VOGU-3710 file (C-alpha; in Angstrom, 3 decimals, decimal comma):
1> xxxxxxxxxx> -9,122/-16,342/-70,928  -8,137/-19,933/-71,467  -7,505/-21,461/-68,047  -6,006/-24,759/-66,863  -6,839/-25,859/-63,321  -4,416/-28,580/-62,211  -5,014/-30,851/-59,209  -2,504/-33,440/-57,938  -5,241/-35,527/-56,318  -7,205/-38,506/-57,638
11> xxxxxxxxxx> -10,322/-37,054/-59,258  -12,238/-40,250/-58,486  -11,855/-39,686/-54,720  -13,742/-36,854/-52,951  -11,436/-34,382/-51,239  -10,960/-30,768/-50,274  -8,797/-29,587/-53,183  -10,948/-31,262/-55,842  -14,063/-29,875/-54,149  -12,473/-26,452/-54,559
21> xxxxxxxxxx> -11,413/-26,888/-58,189  -14,734/-28,181/-59,541  -16,998/-25,229/-58,552  -14,235/-22,749/-59,379  -14,158/-24,124/-62,923  -17,945/-23,975/-63,166  -17,980/-20,319/-62,140  -15,247/-19,442/-64,629  -17,243/-21,075/-67,422  -20,362/-19,131/-66,402
31> xxxxxxxxxx> -18,243/-15,983/-66,676  -17,403/-16,835/-70,286  -13,922/-18,310/-69,903  -12,604/-21,515/-71,457  -11,549/-23,950/-68,742  -9,882/-27,337/-68,559  -9,398/-29,331/-65,348  -6,379/-31,637/-65,391  -6,031/-34,323/-62,706  -5,068/-37,977/-62,250
41> xxxxxxxxxx> -7,779/-40,584/-61,793  -7,672/-44,158/-60,543  -10,698/-45,186/-62,606  -12,583/-44,261/-65,753  -15,027/-41,404/-65,158  -17,888/-41,779/-67,607  -20,281/-39,232/-66,109  -17,930/-36,426/-65,172  -17,635/-32,972/-66,725  -16,618/-32,782/-70,372
51> xxxxxxxxxx> -13,851/-30,291/-69,574  -11,816/-32,795/-67,521  -8,571/-34,212/-68,888  -7,119/-37,172/-66,997  -3,339/-37,423/-66,936  -2,021/-40,120/-64,624  -3,917/-43,336/-64,047  -1,589/-44,998/-61,536  -2,591/-43,491/-58,205  -1,308/-44,444/-54,766
61> xxxxxxxxxx> -2,193/-43,267/-51,273  0,439/-41,412/-49,249  0,089/-40,477/-45,559  -0,438/-36,726/-45,220  -1,403/-34,693/-42,122  -3,282/-37,556/-40,505  -5,116/-38,418/-43,708  -4,288/-40,040/-47,052  -3,309/-38,129/-50,196  -4,163/-40,063/-53,369
71> xxxxxxxxxx> -1,622/-38,875/-55,934  -0,002/-40,063/-59,134  3,663/-41,058/-58,920  4,139/-41,983/-62,590  7,394/-40,660/-63,993  6,170/-40,482/-67,596  3,862/-37,498/-67,052  6,218/-34,883/-68,489  5,807/-35,622/-72,211  2,002/-35,807/-71,901
81> xxxxxxxxxx> 1,890/-32,497/-70,059  4,211/-30,866/-72,581  2,042/-31,988/-75,508  -1,130/-30,771/-73,794  0,365/-27,341/-73,109  1,589/-26,984/-76,703  -1,808/-28,015/-78,071  -4,015/-25,900/-75,784  -2,035/-22,652/-75,438  -3,431/-21,677/-72,042
91> xxxxxxxxxx> -3,306/-18,080/-70,849  -3,369/-19,156/-67,188  -2,065/-22,374/-65,649  -3,355/-22,589/-62,081  -1,672/-25,363/-60,081  -3,184/-26,437/-56,781  -0,497/-27,659/-54,354  2,197/-27,298/-57,042  4,792/-29,428/-55,254  2,609/-32,400/-54,423
101> xxxxxxxxxx> 3,725/-35,407/-56,489  3,881/-35,271/-59,385  1,429/-33,800/-61,859  1,391/-30,061/-60,962  5,171/-29,912/-60,949  5,265/-31,046/-64,562  3,050/-28,092/-65,481  5,368/-25,763/-63,587  8,267/-27,300/-65,475  6,853/-26,874/-68,968
111> xxxxxxxxxx> 4,304/-24,042/-68,821  5,071/-20,736/-70,544  1,742/-19,228/-69,498  1,057/-17,055/-66,467  1,556/-19,594/-63,682  -0,568/-19,349/-60,539  -0,233/-21,616/-57,499  -2,666/-22,126/-54,639  -1,330/-23,531/-51,375  -4,132/-25,310/-49,514
121> xxxxxxxxxx> -2,374/-27,255/-46,781  -2,138/-26,162/-43,168  -0,225/-27,817/-40,374  0,467/-26,165/-37,051  3,934/-27,691/-36,652  5,185/-26,911/-40,163  5,811/-29,218/-43,122  8,500/-31,880/-43,275  8,058/-32,092/-47,045  8,859/-28,405/-47,520
131> xxxxxxxxxx> 11,651/-28,546/-44,945  13,359/-31,537/-46,576  12,815/-30,566/-50,221  13,238/-26,787/-50,138  16,583/-27,032/-51,927  14,817/-28,856/-54,790  11,864/-26,460/-54,888  13,748/-23,150/-54,726  15,114/-23,226/-58,319  11,534/-23,608/-59,591
141> xxxxxxxxxx> 10,000/-21,015/-57,274  10,485/-18,040/-59,689  8,363/-19,849/-62,291  5,321/-19,246/-60,070  4,119/-15,755/-61,034  1,186/-15,530/-58,633  0,781/-17,212/-55,232  -2,530/-17,769/-53,459  -2,862/-18,998/-49,880  -6,103/-20,782/-49,110
151> xxxxxxxxxx> -6,324/-19,201/-45,646  -4,265/-17,463/-42,997  -3,264/-20,855/-41,604  -2,145/-21,982/-45,085  -0,128/-18,794/-45,417  1,571/-19,429/-42,092  2,636/-22,875/-43,315  3,977/-21,991/-46,759  5,332/-18,628/-45,603  7,421/-20,356/-42,954
161> xxxxxxxxxx> 9,378/-22,145/-45,671  9,131/-19,788/-48,668  8,937/-16,034/-48,283  7,180/-13,957/-50,905  4,021/-12,102/-51,785  0,789/-14,068/-51,416  -2,879/-13,295/-51,872  -5,280/-14,927/-49,422  -8,342/-16,215/-51,278  -10,436/-18,887/-49,527
171> xxxxxxxxxx> -12,654/-21,620/-50,846  -16,292/-20,867/-51,405  -19,453/-22,576/-50,278  -22,428/-23,534/-52,426  -24,942/-21,208/-50,788  -28,024/-22,163/-52,829  -27,366/-25,842/-52,127  -26,723/-25,728/-48,387  -29,201/-22,935/-47,655  -31,996/-24,638/-49,580
181> xxxxxxxxxx> -35,285/-25,211/-47,768  -35,038/-28,973/-47,593  -36,933/-30,973/-44,955  -35,046/-32,576/-42,053  -34,796/-36,359/-41,881  -38,125/-37,520/-40,341  -36,803/-40,428/-38,249  -34,574/-38,046/-36,283  -37,284/-35,471/-35,596  -38,683/-36,541/-32,243
191> xxxxxxxxxx> -38,240/-35,491/-28,636  -34,446/-35,756/-28,872  -31,995/-32,948/-29,613  -29,534/-33,869/-32,329  -25,774/-33,321/-32,371  -24,239/-33,806/-35,825  -20,683/-34,900/-36,611  -19,742/-34,930/-40,287  -16,389/-36,115/-41,566  -14,252/-39,112/-42,410
201> xxxxxxxxxx> -13,568/-41,135/-39,281  -9,845/-40,475/-39,072  -7,707/-39,322/-36,183  -7,507/-35,600/-36,939  -11,305/-35,265/-37,131  -11,439/-35,765/-33,356  -14,504/-37,988/-32,962  -13,138/-39,668/-29,767  -13,220/-36,281/-28,013  -16,822/-35,767/-29,068
211> xxxxxxxxxx> -17,700/-39,234/-27,735  -16,055/-38,295/-24,434  -18,158/-35,125/-24,352  -21,283/-37,070/-25,261  -20,685/-39,507/-22,384  -20,549/-36,546/-19,981  -23,604/-34,854/-21,511  -25,764/-37,959/-21,700  -25,851/-38,153/-17,913  -27,169/-34,594/-17,690
221> xxxxxxxxxx> -29,275/-34,494/-20,856  -30,662/-37,983/-21,585  -32,778/-36,673/-24,479  -29,846/-36,111/-26,859  -28,722/-38,061/-29,911  -25,404/-38,090/-31,774  -25,518/-38,585/-35,546  -22,134/-39,505/-37,044  -21,946/-39,061/-40,823  -18,880/-40,204/-42,739
231> xxxxxxxxxx> -16,924/-43,188/-43,972  -14,386/-45,010/-41,832  -10,823/-43,710/-41,943  -9,512/-46,161/-39,355  -11,143/-44,836/-36,155  -14,472/-46,675/-36,256  -13,468/-49,837/-34,339  -11,937/-47,839/-31,473  -14,977/-45,562/-31,303  -17,346/-48,537/-31,206
241> xxxxxxxxxx> -15,330/-50,121/-28,387  -15,547/-46,889/-26,383  -19,313/-46,720/-26,907  -19,754/-50,300/-25,693  -17,453/-49,737/-22,722  -19,391/-46,650/-21,635  -22,791/-48,159/-22,418  -23,724/-45,162/-24,552  -27,019/-45,116/-26,417  -28,648/-42,990/-29,131
251> xxxxxxxxxx> -25,539/-42,841/-31,313  -26,129/-43,395/-35,025  -23,333/-44,183/-37,512  -24,697/-43,539/-40,992  -21,534/-44,353/-42,920  -20,862/-42,465/-46,145  -23,732/-40,210/-47,208  -24,163/-38,830/-50,735  -23,417/-35,118/-50,992  -26,959/-34,345/-52,158
261> xxxxxxxxxx> -28,232/-35,496/-48,737  -25,929/-33,318/-46,614  -28,221/-30,249/-46,387  -30,906/-32,459/-44,819  -28,484/-33,595/-42,130  -27,530/-30,010/-41,310  -31,234/-29,128/-41,140  -31,812/-32,110/-38,837  -29,122/-31,028/-36,380  -29,749/-28,774/-33,406
271> xxxxxxxxxx> -25,974/-28,303/-33,164  -23,157/-29,184/-35,533  -19,946/-30,250/-33,756  -16,455/-30,228/-35,329  -13,959/-31,529/-32,729  -11,014/-31,585/-35,160  -7,521/-31,576/-33,693  -5,631/-29,615/-36,377  -4,232/-29,629/-39,924  -7,357/-27,898/-41,294
281> xxxxxxxxxx> -6,579/-25,070/-43,700  -10,109/-23,650/-43,713  -13,363/-24,632/-42,050  -15,312/-25,617/-45,158  -17,619/-27,878/-43,144  -18,246/-24,942/-40,820  -19,232/-22,799/-43,791  -21,628/-25,505/-44,950  -23,258/-25,609/-41,511  -23,406/-21,806/-41,410
291> xxxxxxxxxx> -25,041/-21,657/-44,828  -27,663/-24,116/-43,569  -28,269/-21,954/-40,496  -26,975/-24,558/-38,035  -25,152/-23,308/-34,896  -21,708/-24,782/-34,279  -19,398/-26,019/-31,558  -15,870/-26,443/-32,934  -12,247/-26,737/-31,886  -10,305/-23,502/-31,672
301> xxxxxxxxxx> -7,759/-24,390/-34,337  -6,346/-21,999/-36,908  -8,391/-23,064/-39,919  -11,669/-22,917/-37,983  -10,934/-19,616/-36,251  -10,380/-18,096/-39,707  -14,096/-18,419/-40,503  -15,934/-18,658/-37,164  -15,902/-15,983/-34,470  -16,405/-17,387/-30,985
311> xxxxxxxxxx> -19,772/-16,325/-29,612  -21,199/-15,257/-32,974  -21,784/-18,169/-35,379  -20,998/-20,701/-32,673  -18,612/-21,566/-29,860  -14,909/-22,414/-30,075  -13,262/-24,636/-27,468  -9,705/-25,902/-26,928  -8,910/-28,948/-29,105  -8,648/-32,403/-27,522
321> xxxxxxxxxx> -10,776/-31,313/-24,541  -13,894/-33,451/-24,080  -14,997/-31,550/-20,973  -14,864/-28,191/-22,762  -16,793/-29,688/-25,701  -19,441/-31,004/-23,315  -19,836/-27,606/-21,615  -20,194/-25,764/-24,929  -22,661/-28,300/-26,296  -24,705/-28,129/-23,112
331> xxxxxxxxxx> -24,821/-24,343/-23,332  -26,201/-24,421/-26,864  -28,521/-27,384/-26,440  -30,056/-25,699/-23,381  -30,761/-22,380/-25,120  -32,998/-22,452/-28,210  -32,873/-18,667/-28,570  -29,065/-18,685/-28,648  -29,072/-21,460/-31,238  -31,420/-19,463/-33,443
341> xxxxxxxxxx> -29,336/-16,293/-33,077  -26,086/-18,081/-33,935  -27,712/-19,896/-36,849  -28,852/-16,580/-38,336  -25,419/-15,005/-37,866  -23,794/-18,039/-39,484  -26,042/-17,750/-42,536  -25,057/-14,075/-42,806  -21,326/-14,845/-42,515  -21,535/-17,587/-45,151
351> xxxxxxxxxx> -22,695/-15,021/-47,715  -19,134/-13,673/-47,829  -17,928/-17,033/-49,122  -20,204/-17,479/-52,116  -18,496/-19,056/-55,109  -19,491/-16,053/-57,211  -17,515/-13,783/-54,919  -14,535/-16,134/-54,534  -14,224/-16,830/-58,274  -14,328/-13,089/-59,009
361> xxxxxxxxxx> -11,392/-12,588/-56,627  -9,413/-15,340/-58,347  -10,111/-13,926/-61,828  -9,070/-10,458/-60,690  -5,840/-11,931/-59,350  -5,165/-13,728/-62,642  -5,508/-10,482/-64,550  -3,450/-8,472/-62,072  -0,674/-11,074/-62,085  -0,590/-11,217/-65,881
371> xxxxxxxxxx> -0,443/-7,408/-65,975  2,197/-7,184/-63,250  -0,074/-5,232/-60,875  -0,925/-7,934/-58,316  -0,601/-7,079/-54,637  -0,743/-9,125/-51,468  -3,681/-9,193/-49,081  -7,411/-9,546/-49,765  -10,033/-11,334/-47,730  -13,583/-12,595/-48,280
//
């Protein structure tokens, strides 16, 4: 098959959807298919894959679910998309977030191929965009032949606004990469037990609640350390003020860390903590930690509960509850046997999310949709 994978998001900026599209394309190519990724980009990408086509160079950041969506708002995309479709003759056009401005919509507008859409977003309170623009979207809805929801929480969001048949197919995790036998980071291997936070320092990632928990724990367990990995998304100054106010020690802010180093951080951690407050469609970071064999304490939000079972791969606690986080962290940090057991179970669970398995599900859905035999359902 000849497949187009279309992302609305700036290819030059790391993000969840692009991190889904790239390995999916690689797996399709390994399976013998011809693939082209189409996305906007705010800068020239000299060392990227040779099957990337950039359409849309003028990218702006829009607020979205407590984060920033870097999308292209150029209104001259249509003719370029139309020419590309006529030239390439794709069998499948797979649009990720088809109604995010503006690139995927142009493919929906002009594509005569089998059109597939994946809905990634999740938001517990619903979507204002879908609510306000449903009258614009509905005339185009029949042009989507196959609909994939990224997770149960994604399905709840899109299904609230647009009824229809969906297939749930999650993202995958790079098992060989995160499960690799890499050494931990030497400077953090001492008499202290390490708690790892990994994520952009923005409001919905919940770092202030972890700092509250750490302040409680530090009084009971002075031999702990908190390692915070991720670039600043606006929360760093407030977090630093809290740390100074509480007189907290043994907290390390690494800033942005290259992806190739992430397995070492997971291997360094005694516990991985994800105190996110919501708007997570699927716990990809949880799957990474599981693949590395790291036990987890995480918020009991929809996207996380889709992949982690409380008491098996880790512990789930109510969101925005520093005391509950502290109690769960203390339980795990005090019990090496439980950490080992949960780490092993996490590694086992992560096997269900290999990219080989996920890409096979997507290819099967392409074929079934093209043949008119697709059904709803399916899980990893």
